[in-house]
Backbone as CSV, one residue per row, in Angstrom:
resi,resn,N_x,N_y,N_z,CA_x,CA_y,CA_z,C_x,C_y,C_z
1,MET,2.813,9.951,-6.555,1.906,10.185,-5.485,2.654,10.956,-4.400
2,ASN,1.897,11.769,-3.676,2.536,12.563,-2.616,1.619,12.583,-1.386
3,ALA,2.093,13.237,-0.369,1.390,13.310,0.906,0.006,14.011,0.739
4,ASP,-0.035,15.015,-0.124,-1.322,15.710,-0.368,-2.384,14.766,-0.896
5,LEU,-1.979,13.939,-1.841,-2.896,13.003,-2.504,-3.300,11.868,-1.557
6,LEU,-2.372,11.410,-0.719,-2.609,10.246,0.110,-3.066,10.606,1.546
7,GLY,-2.856,11.848,1.949,-3.281,12.294,3.274,-2.310,11.984,4.368
8,GLU,-1.156,11.410,4.026,-0.089,11.122,4.993,1.273,11.273,4.319
9,ASN,2.271,11.479,5.106,3.627,11.560,4.582,4.119,10.233,4.111
10,LEU,4.986,10.230,3.110,5.544,8.984,2.610,6.652,8.498,3.495
11,GLY,6.990,7.208,3.407,8.123,6.655,4.134,9.435,7.161,3.580
12,SER,10.517,7.207,4.348,11.764,7.755,3.880,12.431,6.833,2.804
13,ARG,12.088,5.568,2.707,12.606,4.722,1.697,11.482,4.151,0.793
14,ALA,10.379,3.764,1.421,9.282,3.142,0.683,7.976,3.337,1.380
15,THR,6.869,3.266,0.590,5.528,3.365,1.130,4.689,2.299,0.471
16,MET,3.897,1.630,1.327,2.928,0.666,0.826,1.544,1.252,0.949
17,VAL,0.864,1.490,-0.129,-0.448,2.122,-0.094,-1.492,0.995,-0.382
18,GLN,-2.255,0.689,0.635,-3.238,-0.439,0.537,-4.620,0.158,0.334
19,PHE,-5.300,-0.322,-0.719,-6.693,0.047,-0.956,-7.582,-1.104,-0.529
20,SER,-8.581,-0.771,0.287,-9.465,-1.828,0.854,-10.910,-1.415,0.792
21,SER,-11.775,-2.359,0.999,-13.179,-2.064,1.117,-13.723,-2.674,2.407
22,ALA,-14.854,-2.177,2.878,-15.329,-2.489,4.211,-15.588,-3.955,4.441
23,PHE,-16.197,-4.631,3.534,-16.623,-6.033,3.795,-15.708,-7.045,3.096
24,CYS,-14.423,-6.742,3.032,-13.445,-7.536,2.336,-12.585,-8.217,3.319
25,ALA,-12.782,-9.530,3.505,-11.971,-10.309,4.441,-10.490,-10.335,4.132
26,PRO,-10.124,-10.511,2.830,-8.699,-10.448,2.463,-8.066,-9.073,2.787
27,CYS,-8.848,-8.032,2.713,-8.317,-6.703,3.048,-7.904,-6.634,4.512
28,LYS,-8.664,-7.236,5.369,-8.334,-7.271,6.755,-6.995,-8.004,7.035
29,ALA,-6.877,-9.139,6.357,-5.667,-9.912,6.461,-4.399,-9.177,5.936
30,THR,-4.656,-8.514,4.798,-3.570,-7.722,4.202,-3.167,-6.552,5.183
31,HIS,-4.171,-5.868,5.736,-3.905,-4.761,6.636,-3.115,-5.219,7.853
32,ALA,-3.472,-6.383,8.406,-2.795,-6.939,9.535,-1.368,-7.256,9.217
33,LEU,-1.105,-7.889,8.040,0.242,-8.267,7.606,1.072,-6.994,7.449
34,LEU,0.627,-6.050,6.657,1.482,-4.891,6.374,1.679,-4.024,7.583
35,SER,0.664,-3.901,8.425,0.846,-3.098,9.653,1.876,-3.748,10.552
36,GLN,1.827,-5.048,10.672,2.834,-5.749,11.516,4.216,-5.605,10.955
37,MET,4.344,-5.712,9.623,5.660,-5.679,8.989,6.353,-4.372,9.150
38,VAL,5.657,-3.227,9.105,6.329,-1.948,9.144,6.819,-1.598,10.566
39,ILE,6.316,-2.343,11.591,6.756,-2.003,12.952,8.241,-2.065,13.017
40,ALA,8.942,-3.008,12.386,10.356,-3.164,12.448,11.101,-2.431,11.352
41,MET,10.368,-1.663,10.531,10.943,-0.906,9.397,10.692,0.583,9.556
42,ASP,11.647,1.310,10.082,11.428,2.721,10.357,11.467,3.570,9.088
43,ASP,11.946,2.941,7.960,12.017,3.721,6.682,10.879,3.365,5.721
44,VAL,9.933,2.547,6.174,8.840,2.111,5.341,7.521,2.463,6.045
45,LYS,6.580,2.994,5.265,5.268,3.368,5.793,4.140,2.577,5.104
46,HIS,3.128,2.298,5.908,1.911,1.658,5.409,0.764,2.596,5.490
47,ILE,0.170,2.955,4.367,-0.975,3.869,4.342,-2.169,3.039,3.900
48,HIS,-3.248,3.120,4.654,-4.452,2.408,4.369,-5.498,3.349,3.810
49,ILE,-6.119,3.023,2.650,-7.089,3.902,2.050,-8.355,3.103,1.788
50,ASP,-9.512,3.680,2.249,-10.813,3.074,1.990,-11.211,3.382,0.544
51,ALA,-11.223,2.349,-0.312,-11.479,2.564,-1.715,-12.864,3.176,-1.936
52,GLU,-13.840,2.805,-1.187,-15.191,3.364,-1.367,-15.300,4.843,-1.052
53,SER,-14.441,5.335,-0.223,-14.465,6.760,0.162,-13.553,7.583,-0.769
54,HIS,-12.765,6.932,-1.598,-11.843,7.604,-2.512,-11.951,7.169,-3.938
55,LEU,-13.181,7.183,-4.457,-13.458,6.609,-5.796,-12.699,7.327,-6.899
56,GLU,-12.480,8.637,-6.767,-11.738,9.343,-7.787,-10.260,8.853,-7.865
57,LEU,-9.673,8.690,-6.703,-8.302,8.180,-6.618,-8.250,6.722,-7.130
58,VAL,-9.216,5.899,-6.825,-9.269,4.533,-7.314,-9.285,4.507,-8.829
59,ARG,-10.112,5.369,-9.412,-10.215,5.439,-10.899,-8.862,5.908,-11.465
60,GLU,-8.354,6.953,-10.852,-7.077,7.579,-11.366,-5.931,6.554,-11.349
61,LEU,-5.891,5.728,-10.307,-4.799,4.728,-10.167,-5.132,3.390,-10.784
62,ASP,-6.324,3.272,-11.345,-6.788,2.030,-11.988,-6.792,0.836,-10.995
63,ILE,-7.342,1.087,-9.798,-7.489,0.022,-8.809,-8.736,-0.782,-9.242
64,ARG,-8.546,-2.102,-9.525,-9.661,-2.905,-10.079,-10.225,-3.853,-9.081
65,SER,-9.520,-4.116,-7.950,-10.053,-5.000,-6.912,-9.405,-4.628,-5.586
66,THR,-10.056,-5.106,-4.519,-9.460,-4.888,-3.161,-9.241,-6.277,-2.556
67,PRO,-8.147,-6.440,-1.811,-7.113,-5.402,-1.556,-6.164,-5.278,-2.789
68,THR,-5.704,-4.109,-2.987,-4.602,-3.780,-3.899,-3.602,-2.970,-3.113
69,THR,-2.336,-3.386,-3.199,-1.248,-2.658,-2.523,-0.316,-2.092,-3.553
70,ILE,-0.070,-0.812,-3.530,0.884,-0.172,-4.438,2.180,0.149,-3.637
71,PHE,3.279,-0.186,-4.219,4.597,0.023,-3.574,5.189,1.233,-4.249
72,LEU,5.525,2.256,-3.406,6.095,3.508,-3.868,7.534,3.631,-3.376
73,ASN,8.381,4.260,-4.212,9.742,4.573,-3.733,9.695,5.870,-2.924
74,ARG,10.839,6.367,-2.465,10.833,7.552,-1.629,10.335,8.779,-2.275
75,LYS,10.296,8.793,-3.639,9.846,9.901,-4.413,8.392,9.854,-4.752
76,GLY,7.716,8.759,-4.266,6.291,8.608,-4.514,5.991,7.993,-5.912
77,ILE,6.979,7.398,-6.526,6.802,6.767,-7.825,6.411,5.295,-7.642
78,GLU,5.373,4.877,-8.299,4.941,3.462,-8.206,6.023,2.567,-8.812
79,VAL,6.465,1.583,-8.026,7.470,0.650,-8.483,7.006,-0.842,-8.420
80,GLY,5.769,-1.013,-7.900,5.205,-2.326,-7.861,3.767,-2.297,-7.413
81,ARG,3.057,-3.420,-7.605,1.662,-3.468,-7.246,1.335,-4.942,-6.949
82,ALA,0.499,-5.159,-5.937,0.043,-6.491,-5.600,-1.468,-6.494,-5.450
83,ALA,-2.144,-7.301,-6.222,-3.593,-7.465,-6.089,-3.828,-8.736,-5.270
84,GLY,-4.800,-8.617,-4.346,-5.027,-9.724,-3.427,-4.175,-9.636,-2.216
85,THR,-4.236,-10.662,-1.370,-3.434,-10.653,-0.172,-2.034,-11.169,-0.455
86,PRO,-1.011,-10.316,-0.361,0.316,-10.785,-0.682,0.892,-11.637,0.495
87,LYS,1.850,-12.465,0.156,2.551,-13.249,1.195,3.663,-12.384,1.711
88,ARG,4.047,-12.651,2.990,5.106,-11.859,3.612,6.387,-11.850,2.743
89,GLU,6.734,-12.957,2.119,7.946,-13.038,1.277,7.818,-12.137,0.081
90,GLN,6.608,-12.004,-0.514,6.405,-11.170,-1.642,6.527,-9.679,-1.284
91,VAL,6.050,-9.331,-0.095,6.225,-7.921,0.358,7.669,-7.619,0.607
92,LEU,8.349,-8.535,1.240,9.803,-8.313,1.540,10.580,-8.201,0.257
93,ALA,10.305,-9.005,-0.770,11.003,-8.932,-2.061,10.719,-7.601,-2.716
94,ALA,9.458,-7.149,-2.688,9.075,-5.840,-3.282,9.828,-4.684,-2.611
95,LEU,9.878,-4.772,-1.253,10.525,-3.713,-0.502,12.049,-3.727,-0.684
96,ASN,12.618,-4.959,-0.784,14.050,-5.063,-0.970,14.516,-4.540,-2.349
97,ALA,13.600,-4.552,-3.323,13.894,-4.060,-4.654,13.938,-2.530,-4.697
98,ILE,13.458,-1.883,-3.631,13.387,-0.394,-3.620,14.580,0.064,-2.814
99,SER,15.435,0.867,-3.436,16.672,1.347,-2.787,16.452,2.748,-2.339
């Protein structure tokens, strides 16, 4: 994945791409968690994508539910995925695995 596809630049070490839908309560909780976490991480970016507005991308990436968060390395290669609302510890473990 790249900036053209996602509409934003990737993080210098990692990017968390969150797919959400409008009436999804877990999506709001996931967005709040990920947005808060990246404040202290200048090398990690959180990109939020409305799944309903990007159906072609959702199909291409095989997003089956919202929220789904895809973890990308600095090259835009998917290195992990979380369906549902991840716990803070799970996000940190996924990010720590990306060098």
